[in-house]
C-alpha positions in Angstrom: -77.7 -9.7 105.2 -77.1 -11.7 102.1 -80.8 -11.7 101.2 -81.4 -8.2 102.2 -81.9 -5.8 99.4 -81.7 -2.2 100.1 -80.4 0.9 98.4 -78.2 3.4 100.1 -77.7 7.0 99.1 -74.8 8.8 100.7 -74.8 12.5 99.6 -71.3 13.1 100.9 -69.8 9.8 100.0 -68.8 6.7 101.8 -65.5 6.0 103.5 -64.5 2.6 104.8 -61.6 2.1 107.1 -60.2 5.5 106.5 -58.3 5.0 103.2 -59.2 1.5 102.0 -62.3 2.5 100.1 -63.5 6.0 99.5 -66.5 7.1 97.5 -66.4 10.9 97.4 -69.3 13.2 96.7 -68.2 13.5 93.0 -68.8 9.8 92.5 -65.1 9.0 92.3 -64.2 5.7 93.9 -60.8 5.3 95.4 -59.3 2.2 96.7 -56.1 2.7 98.6 -56.5 6.4 98.3 -58.8 9.0 99.9 -58.4 11.3 97.0 -59.5 9.5 93.9 -58.9 11.3 90.7 -60.6 8.9 88.4 -64.0 7.2 88.4 -62.1 4.2 89.7 -58.7 5.0 91.2 -57.0 2.0 92.6 -53.7 2.5 94.4 -52.1 -0.9 94.6 -52.7 -4.2 92.9 -56.1 -4.9 91.4 -57.0 -8.4 90.5 -60.0 -9.1 88.3 -61.1 -12.6 87.5 -63.2 -12.3 84.4 -63.6 -9.8 81.6 -62.5 -6.2 82.1 -63.9 -3.9 79.4 -62.7 -0.4 78.9 -64.7 1.4 76.1 -62.7 4.7 76.2 -60.1 6.5 78.2 -56.6 5.8 79.2 -55.4 2.7 81.0 -52.1 3.0 82.9 -49.8 0.3 84.1 -52.1 -2.6 83.1 -50.8 -6.1 83.9 -52.9 -8.8 82.4 -52.3 -12.6 82.8 -54.9 -13.5 80.3 -56.2 -12.1 77.1 -56.5 -8.3 76.9 -58.7 -6.7 74.2 -58.4 -3.0 73.7 -61.0 -1.6 71.3 -59.8 1.9 71.5 -58.1 4.2 73.9 -54.7 4.5 75.5 -52.8 2.2 77.9 -49.7 4.1 78.9 -47.7 4.9 75.8 -49.9 2.4 73.9 -52.7 3.9 71.9 -55.4 1.8 70.2 -57.6 3.4 67.6 -61.1 2.4 66.5 -59.7 0.1 63.8 -57.7 -1.8 66.4 -54.3 -0.5 65.3 -51.9 -0.1 68.2 -49.5 2.8 68.1 -47.2 4.6 70.5 -48.5 7.8 72.1 -44.9 8.7 72.5 -41.6 6.8 72.4 -41.4 3.2 71.2 -43.8 0.4 71.8 -41.8 -2.4 73.4 -42.8 -6.0 73.3 -41.3 -8.4 75.8 -41.0 -12.2 75.5 -40.1 -14.6 72.8 -43.0 -13.4 70.5 -44.1 -17.0 69.9 -47.7 -16.0 70.2 -47.5 -13.1 67.8 -49.3 -13.7 64.4 -49.0 -12.2 60.9 -45.4 -11.2 61.6 -42.8 -12.5 59.0 -39.7 -14.2 60.1 -37.0 -11.6 60.2 -33.8 -12.0 58.0 -32.0 -9.4 60.0 -29.6 -10.5 62.7 -28.0 -8.3 65.4 -24.2 -8.6 65.5 -21.7 -7.0 67.7 -18.3 -6.6 66.0 -16.6 -5.1 69.1 -16.9 -1.5 68.1 -19.1 -0.4 71.0 -22.3 -0.7 69.0 -24.4 -3.4 67.5 -25.3 -3.8 63.8 -27.6 -5.9 61.8 -27.1 -7.8 58.6 -29.4 -9.8 56.3 -29.0 -13.6 55.9 -30.4 -13.6 52.3 -31.8 -11.2 49.6 -34.0 -8.3 50.7 -36.7 -7.1 48.4 -38.8 -3.9 48.5 -41.9 -3.8 46.2 -41.0 -7.2 45.0 -41.5 -10.8 46.3 -38.7 -12.2 44.1 -35.4 -10.3 44.9 -32.4 -11.4 42.9 -29.8 -9.1 44.5 -28.7 -8.5 48.1 -30.9 -5.4 48.2 -33.5 -5.0 45.5 -36.2 -2.4 45.0 -38.7 -3.1 42.3 -38.1 -5.6 39.4 -35.0 -7.5 38.5 -32.4 -5.0 37.2 -30.3 -7.9 35.9 -32.8 -8.5 33.0 -32.4 -5.8 30.4 -35.5 -4.7 28.6 -37.8 -6.1 31.4 -40.6 -3.9 32.7 -41.1 -2.9 35.4 -37.5 -2.2 36.1 -35.7 -1.9 39.4 -32.6 -1.1 41.4 -30.3 -3.6 43.0 -27.2 -3.5 45.2 -24.9 -6.5 45.3 -22.6 -7.6 48.1 -19.7 -6.4 46.0 -21.0 -2.8 46.0 -22.4 -2.9 42.4 -25.5 -0.9 41.8 -27.7 -1.8 38.9 -30.7 0.3 37.9 -33.0 -0.1 34.9 -34.7 3.3 35.4 -33.6 6.8 36.0 -30.9 7.5 38.6 -31.0 11.0 40.0 -28.5 12.1 42.6 -26.8 15.3 43.8 -23.4 13.5 43.6 -22.0 10.2 42.3 -18.8 9.0 43.9 -17.2 5.8 42.6 -14.7 4.3 40.1 -17.2 2.6 37.7 -20.6 3.3 36.3 -22.4 1.0 33.8 -25.5 1.9 31.9 -27.1 5.0 30.3 -26.9 8.4 32.0 -29.5 11.1 31.1 -29.1 14.5 32.6 -26.2 16.6 33.8 -23.1 15.2 35.5 -21.2 17.7 37.6 -18.0 16.3 38.9 -15.1 18.0 40.8 -13.0 14.8 40.8 -12.2 12.0 38.4 -15.2 10.5 36.5 -14.5 7.3 34.6 -17.1 5.8 32.2 -16.7 2.8 29.9 -19.5 4.1 27.7 -20.8 7.7 28.0 -23.7 9.1 26.0 -24.3 12.8 26.4 -27.8 14.1 25.8 -27.4 17.7 26.9 -24.4 19.3 28.7 -21.4 18.3 30.7 -20.0 20.7 33.1 -16.6 19.9 34.5 -15.3 22.6 36.7 -12.3 20.6 37.8 -11.0 17.1 37.1 -10.8 14.9 34.0 -13.5 13.1 32.0 -12.3 9.7 31.0 -14.3 7.3 28.9 -13.8 4.3 26.6 -16.5 5.6 24.1 -18.1 9.0 23.6 -21.4 8.7 21.6 -23.2 11.9 20.5 -22.4 15.5 19.6 -19.9 17.6 21.6 -20.7 21.3 21.2 -19.3 24.3 22.9 -15.8 25.1 24.1 -13.6 22.3 25.4 -10.8 23.6 27.7 -8.1 21.2 28.7 -6.9 17.9 27.4 -9.0 15.0 26.2 -7.0 11.9 27.1 -8.0 8.4 26.1 -9.5 6.6 23.1 -12.4 8.3 21.3 -14.7 6.7 18.8 -17.6 8.1 16.7 -17.0 11.8 17.5 -19.4 13.3 15.0 -19.1 17.0 15.6 -16.3 18.4 17.7 -16.0 22.2 17.4 -14.1 24.9 19.1 -10.4 24.9 19.8 -9.9 22.0 22.2 -6.6 20.2 22.9 -7.1 16.5 22.4 -4.4 14.1 23.5 -5.0 10.5 22.6 -3.0 7.3 21.9 -4.9 6.4 18.7 -7.6 8.3 16.7 -9.8 6.1 14.5 -12.3 8.1 12.5 -14.1 8.3 9.1 -13.1 12.0 8.7 -10.9 14.4 10.7 -11.1 18.1 9.9 -8.7 20.4 11.8 -6.5 23.4 11.2 -3.6 21.5 12.6 -2.8 18.1 14.2 0.2 17.9 16.5 1.4 14.4 17.2 3.8 13.4 20.0 6.7 11.0 19.3 4.7 7.9 19.6 1.4 9.3 18.2 -0.6 7.4 15.6 -3.3 8.8 13.2 -5.5 6.0 11.6 -7.9 6.9 8.8 -10.1 4.1 7.5 -10.8 5.7 4.2 -8.8 8.9 3.7 -6.9 11.6 5.5 -8.2 14.8 3.8 -6.6 18.2 4.2 -8.7 20.9 2.6 -7.5 24.0 0.8 -4.9 25.8 2.9 -5.1 23.1 5.5 -1.9 21.6 6.9 -1.0 18.5 8.8 2.1 19.8 10.5 4.0 17.7 13.0 7.2 18.7 14.7 8.5 15.6 16.5 11.2 17.6 18.3 10.6 20.5 20.6 13.6 22.3 19.2 11.7 24.1 16.4 14.5 26.6 15.9 16.6 23.9 14.3 14.6 24.4 11.1 14.9 28.2 11.2 11.1 28.6 11.3 8.2 26.8 12.7 5.9 27.3 9.7 5.4 24.2 7.4 6.7 24.1 3.8 4.0 21.7 2.5 0.4 20.5 3.2 1.8 17.4 4.8 5.1 17.6 6.6 7.0 15.7 9.2 10.0 17.3 10.8 12.6 16.2 13.3 15.4 18.4 14.6 17.5 15.2 15.1 17.1 11.5 14.6 14.9 9.6 12.2 11.9 11.1 10.4 9.9 8.4 8.6 6.4 7.5 7.3 5.5 3.8 7.6 2.5 2.2 5.9 1.9 -1.5 6.5 -0.7 -4.2 6.1 -0.8 -7.6 7.8 -2.1 -9.5 4.7 -2.1 -7.2 1.7 -0.2 -4.6 -0.2 0.7 -1.2 1.1 0.2 1.6 -1.5 1.0 5.3 -1.7 -1.2 6.8 -4.5 -0.6 10.1 -6.3 -3.1 11.5 -8.7 -4.8 14.4 -10.4 -8.4 14.4 -9.3 -9.8 11.1 -8.0 -6.9 8.6 -7.5 -8.1 5.9 -9.8 -6.0 3.4 -11.7 -6.3 5.5 -14.9 -5.3 8.9 -13.6 -2.7 8.2 -11.0 0.6 6.7 -10.1 1.5 4.6 -7.1 4.4 3.2 -5.0 3.4 -0.2 -3.8 4.9 -3.0 -1.8 3.6 -6.6 -1.3 1.4 -6.9 -4.4 -0.2 -10.4 -4.7 -2.2 -9.8 -7.9 -1.4 -12.0 -10.8 -2.1 -9.1 -13.2 1.5 -8.0 -12.6 3.6 -11.0 -13.5 6.9 -9.8 -12.1 5.4 -8.4 -8.9 4.9 -10.5 -5.8 4.3 -10.2 -2.0 8.1 -9.4 -1.7 8.2 -6.8 -4.6 8.4 -3.0 -4.5 6.6 -1.4 -7.5 6.7 2.1 -9.0 3.6 2.4 -11.2 2.3 5.0 -13.6 -1.3 3.9 -14.4 -1.7 6.6 -17.0 0.0 7.0 -20.3 2.7 9.5 -19.4 6.4 9.1 -18.6 8.2 7.8 -15.5 10.9 10.5 -15.1 14.0 10.6 -12.9 15.7 14.0 -12.5 19.1 15.3 -11.2 19.6 19.0 -10.4 16.0 19.7 -11.0 16.4 22.8 -8.9 19.4 25.1 -8.9 22.5 23.5 -10.4 25.3 22.9 -8.0 28.8 21.5 -7.7 29.4 17.8 -7.2 26.3 16.5 -9.0 25.5 12.9 -8.1 24.7 9.9 -10.2 22.1 7.2 -10.4 23.2 4.0 -8.7 21.7 0.5 -8.4 22.8 -1.7 -5.5 22.3 -5.2 -4.2 22.2 -5.4 -0.4 23.7 -2.7 1.8 27.5 -3.0 1.3 27.8 -4.8 -2.0 29.3 -3.3 -5.1 27.0 -1.4 -7.4 25.2 -3.3 -10.1 24.7 -0.4 -12.4 25.5 3.3 -12.5 24.3 6.1 -14.7 26.4 9.3 -14.3 24.9 12.8 -14.5 26.9 13.0 -17.8 24.8 10.2 -19.3 27.4 7.4 -19.2 25.8 4.0 -18.3 28.0 1.4 -16.6 26.9 -2.2 -16.0 29.2 -3.8 -13.5 31.3 -0.6 -13.6 30.9 2.2 -11.0 32.5 5.0 -13.0 31.8 4.5 -16.7 33.8 6.6 -19.1 31.7 5.9 -22.2 28.0 6.1 -23.0 27.8 2.3 -22.4 30.4 0.4 -20.4 29.8 -3.3 -19.6 32.0 -5.4 -17.3 31.3 -9.1 -18.0 29.5 -11.0 -20.7 26.8 -9.2 -22.6 24.0 -11.1 -24.4 21.8 -9.5 -27.1 18.8 -11.7 -28.1 17.6 -9.1 -30.6 19.1 -6.7 -33.2 21.9 -4.4 -32.2 22.5 -1.2 -34.2 25.8 0.8 -34.2 25.9 4.0 -36.1 29.6 4.4 -36.0 32.8 2.4 -35.5 33.3 -0.5 -33.1 36.6 -0.7 -31.3 37.4 -4.0 -29.5 40.5 -4.1 -27.4 40.4 -7.8 -26.9 39.1 -10.7 -28.9 35.7 -10.8 -30.6 34.2 -14.3 -30.3 31.1 -14.9 -32.4 29.5 -18.3 -32.2 27.1 -17.5 -35.1 26.1 -14.5 -37.3 22.8 -15.0 -39.1 22.6 -11.6 -40.7 24.3 -9.3 -43.1 27.6 -7.9 -41.7 28.5 -4.7 -43.4 31.6 -2.6 -42.6 35.3 -3.0 -41.9 36.5 -5.7 -39.5 40.0 -4.8 -38.2 41.8 -7.4 -36.1 41.9 -11.2 -35.8 38.7 -13.2 -36.5 38.9 -16.7 -34.9 36.2 -19.2 -35.7 33.9 -20.1 -38.5 32.0 -17.6 -40.7 28.9 -19.3 -41.8 26.7 -17.3 -44.2 23.5 -18.3 -46.0 23.3 -15.0 -47.9 25.8 -12.7 -49.5 29.0 -11.9 -47.5 31.1 -9.1 -49.0 34.6 -8.6 -47.7 37.0 -6.0 -49.2 39.9 -7.9 -47.7 39.7 -11.3 -46.0 42.6 -13.0 -44.6 42.4 -16.3 -42.7 45.1 -18.4 -41.0 43.0 -21.5 -41.3 40.7 -23.2 -43.8 37.5 -21.6 -45.3 34.4 -23.6 -46.0 31.5 -22.3 -48.0 28.5 -24.6 -47.5 30.9 -27.3 -46.1 33.1 -27.8 -43.2 36.7 -27.5 -44.4 39.1 -30.3 -43.7 42.5 -31.6 -44.7 45.0 -29.3 -46.3 42.4 -27.5 -48.5 42.5 -23.8 -47.9 39.1 -23.4 -49.5 36.2 -25.7 -50.0 32.9 -24.7 -51.5 29.6 -26.6 -52.0 28.5 -29.5 -49.9 28.1 -31.9 -52.9 31.3 -33.5 -54.2 30.1 -33.5 -57.8 29.9 -29.7 -57.5 32.8 -29.1 -55.2 35.4 -26.3 -55.7 38.7 -26.7 -53.7 42.0 -24.9 -53.4 44.7 -26.9 -51.8 47.5 -25.4 -49.7 50.1 -26.0 -52.5 48.0 -23.9 -54.9 46.2 -26.7 -56.9 42.6 -26.0 -57.9 39.9 -28.7 -58.3 36.5 -28.1 -59.9 33.7 -30.6 -59.5 36.0 -32.9 -57.5 37.4 -33.2 -53.9 40.6 -34.9 -55.1 43.1 -33.2 -57.4 45.3 -35.5 -59.6 48.9 -35.2 -58.6 51.0 -32.6 -60.4 47.8 -31.0 -61.9 47.4 -27.4 -60.8 43.9 -27.1 -62.3 41.8 -30.2 -62.2 38.4 -29.6 -63.9 35.9 -32.5 -64.0 33.7 -30.7 -66.5 33.6 -28.3 -69.5 36.0 -25.3 -69.7 34.9 -22.3 -71.7 37.2 -19.4 -72.6 34.9 -16.9 -74.2 37.6 -14.6 -75.6 40.9 -16.5 -75.6 43.0 -19.2 -74.0 46.7 -18.5 -73.5 49.2 -21.1 -72.6 52.6 -19.7 -71.7 53.9 -16.4 -70.5 52.4 -13.4 -72.3 50.7 -10.1 -71.5 48.3 -10.2 -74.4 46.8 -13.1 -76.3 47.4 -13.1 -80.0 44.4 -15.3 -80.9 41.6 -17.4 -79.5 44.2 -20.1 -78.5 47.6 -18.7 -78.0 50.4 -21.1 -77.1 53.2 -19.2 -78.7 54.9 -18.2 -75.5 55.2 -21.6 -73.8 59.0 -21.6 -74.4 59.4 -18.2 -72.7 60.8 -17.9 -69.1 58.0 -18.2 -66.5 57.6 -16.3 -63.2 59.6 -18.8 -61.2 62.6 -18.3 -63.6 62.2 -21.7 -65.3 61.4 -22.5 -68.9 58.9 -25.0 -70.3 60.7 -25.2 -73.7 61.2 -28.9 -73.2 57.5 -29.6 -73.3 56.4 -27.1 -75.9 54.3 -29.3 -78.0 50.6 -30.3 -78.3 49.1 -33.8 -78.3 45.7 -34.1 -80.0 43.2 -36.8 -78.8 44.4 -40.3 -79.5 41.7 -42.7 -80.8 41.4 -45.8 -83.0 39.5 -45.9 -86.2 36.6 -47.6 -84.4 36.6 -45.0 -81.7 36.9 -42.2 -84.3 33.8 -43.5 -86.1 31.8 -43.5 -82.8 32.6 -39.8 -81.9 29.5 -37.7 -81.2 28.8 -34.1 -80.3 27.8 -33.2 -76.7 24.1 -33.8 -77.6 24.9 -37.4 -78.6 24.4 -36.7 -82.4 26.8 -37.9 -85.2 29.3 -35.4 -86.3 28.1 -32.8 -88.8 29.4 -29.7 -90.5 29.2 -28.0 -87.1 32.2 -30.0 -86.0 34.2 -29.3 -89.2 37.9 -28.8 -88.3 37.9 -31.3 -85.5 41.3 -33.0 -85.3 42.4 -36.4 -83.9 45.4 -38.7 -84.1 44.4 -42.1 -85.5 46.4 -44.7 -83.6 45.2 -47.4 -86.1 46.8 -45.6 -89.1 49.2 -43.4 -87.1 47.8 -40.5 -89.0 46.7 -37.0 -87.9 43.2 -36.6 -89.3 40.8 -33.7 -89.7 37.0 -33.7 -90.0 36.0 -31.6 -93.0 32.3 -31.5 -92.2 31.4 -34.8 -93.8 34.4 -37.2 -93.5 37.8 -37.7 -91.9 40.8 -36.8 -94.0 44.5 -37.5 -93.3 46.7 -34.4 -92.9 49.6 -36.0 -94.7 
């Protein structure tokens, strides 16, 4: 019947071999079933060699050994839409096999791993990027967050747990021990929040816990309750009544009603520490405030300790440390200073090891004792060298100054050698218990000198002594030597000497033996010349008393005669006056003894005449 063509129409269907093939009246074909529910209902395995096309509907339990193309429709849990995209109707679409024939699927960097905890995990073998094809961190969303200032930015998570974000991070809660970057918005923490740098744009609400930061940038307004612990920098406006506990405060200006420092606290001001009118920097370094009788301060700047050391220490590593006191602006014209370590050459006696007390203005530098209420046992002023060395100088409250003496009994008491390079003025007597050794006096010495004077008195001016007694020689303009008690004038032709035996020499340094007065020049007696022992001269030349008894009890009667000048006639005729002129009437009365004629002769004004 292969070539027989005929159409059959079975109104009630066709059934072959009971249940092998059924075509019911509704046009449903069943193979392996007498009750088909689909247009083609095959109960069993169906094999098709060729192309099977299903334009719509649901294909269930399809096993294909070749290529299957589903334009649209559902195959079990697999649903294919008009665009050819396969999705799961319900559950998960599962692919079996090695997937070697799948295309447009990137190689996965995720690896399953079973660490023995009863479940499997996955991990990535490299960097994973979302919205980027160039990830530079283990997990990166968007651009590289490691490059600051680069747009667009991104977020990255490293294998160490670090999170870096260049954009805005918004979260209900941040938990961790470190956050780096800028935070905009509110941070509400019930635990410990630690920031290296924290910039506050609006508010911080800390119900519980502590806010710790290396740097606070911005204004802090409102009420701060609790302690601020750490290092603060650039706190512009801090208002309210907060308690701030820090190790070191470094600020341009600090304004506060009071600042309480612990034992090891430090306040550092770069320019000045300014306490306004009525303000007080009051620090009690000991909790036992009752030791002072009251807790209120006595000054605008006060440091108290109930026990132990209370000190203020200013120091510089490479320059001077200065405490300046002034009226108005503390300039070098209206202030004073206490300074240590000056290196300026403008102060010649000051050095890097010197302590200076300076008054820059024109007033006094005053030291006071008993400036308050006078008491008993008033102290003195003392100058020391080293800690346990004898005092160098003491000034008692009575006004006695002792140099080398700790308890001076006079206005000036000096122990040791005193040197005066200038003038010294004494308005009253000078009492010297020991010897007075003067190497040279080059000034007028007026007054009484009582005691022994050992040494030379050399004077270029007038020296007046009421009584002068020496046990040695005296030289006036010459160093005395030999047995001469007195020598005057450095030139021998003008010398005046007094020998120890009483002889006197004038214009000579050698006195002829047995001559008490040796004059090598003219002798003038303006009113009289007396030779002998008398109380009153009787004439211009009085020799009438040479035979009287002299002071030593002897008499000179044996030599009571006068010898005139002895000359020869030739010598007489050559006689001249002191001007070298021949004798004239001015020399009348001159007398000689002429040894040529053995006559006593007298000049009468024009010639020589014999006296007998």
